[in-house]
C-alpha positions, 0 to 999 in steps of 0.5 A, a space after each residue: 566076937 567080931 571085930 568092929 569095922 568102918 569104911 575107908 574114906 578113900 575107897 569105901 573098903 571095910 577096914 578093922 577099927 584101929 588099923 592105921 591103913 586100909 588093906 586095899 588102897 593104903 589110905 591112912 584111916 586117921 589124921 592126927 594134928 602135930 602135938 595132939 593125941 586125938 585122932 581126927 577123921 580126914 575126908 580125903 575128898 574134901 578138896 575134890 569137886 563133887 562130880 570128880 569124886 563121883 567119877 574117881 572114887 571107884 578108880 583104883 589109880 585115882 584112890 592111890 593118887 589121893 592116898 599119895 597126896 595126903 600121905 605127903 601133905 606135911 601140914 593137913 591143918 593148913 590144907 584144910 584151913 585153905 579149904 575152909 576159907 574157900 567154903 566160907 567164901 562160897 557160903 557168903 557168895 564171894 565165890 562161885 563153884 563152876 561145873 568143871 574141875 582141875 585135871 590133876 589129882 585131887 581134882 579141885 573145883 574151878 572157882 570164879 571170884 565174885 568179890 575181891 578177897 584173900 584165900 590163903 596168902 593169895 589176893 583174888 580179884 573179881 572176875 578171876 578163876 582159881 583152883 586149890 592145887 595140892 600135889 606130892 608129884 615132885 617129892 621123889 625128885 627132891 621137890 616139896 609138897 605143893 599147896 597153892 592157889 592156882 590162878 588162871 583161865 581154865 578151859 575144858 580138857 579130856 586130860 587126866 593126871 593122877 599126879 603120881 611121882 611115876 606118871 609119865 605126864 
């Protein structure tokens, strides 16, 4: 009798059902909210721009960076809630997703604000640009997990940052 398998949502490697981590990339296979015995599948690419996902899904270093980010996120629910607010604002036309993405893992889209709104704890005004910036890069140096709406004027760059703690960037 063969063991039931599923594809890792990080790297697409086949993983035996019930394994908590992927043998190839180390990605956690289930997300369990605090106090819940029920596991929920976490789409690790939920924040990533579609074009970036296509570019980075086959890149082992990018997958390692994504695994590191999600493993260190102390409140997956809050991160998903902010992304859900962004998705709802996109659906209502309050935001537009640009063709570009932020240069740091998890390579979030750049959004343009069409109507004043609030995402997370950040008030955004018409005409601004922002991205959802999450990172575990500072944790080994005593820092905290970063989850923030980053507002700015974003320009094109060829720089890519995996935002791993051992990065030299």
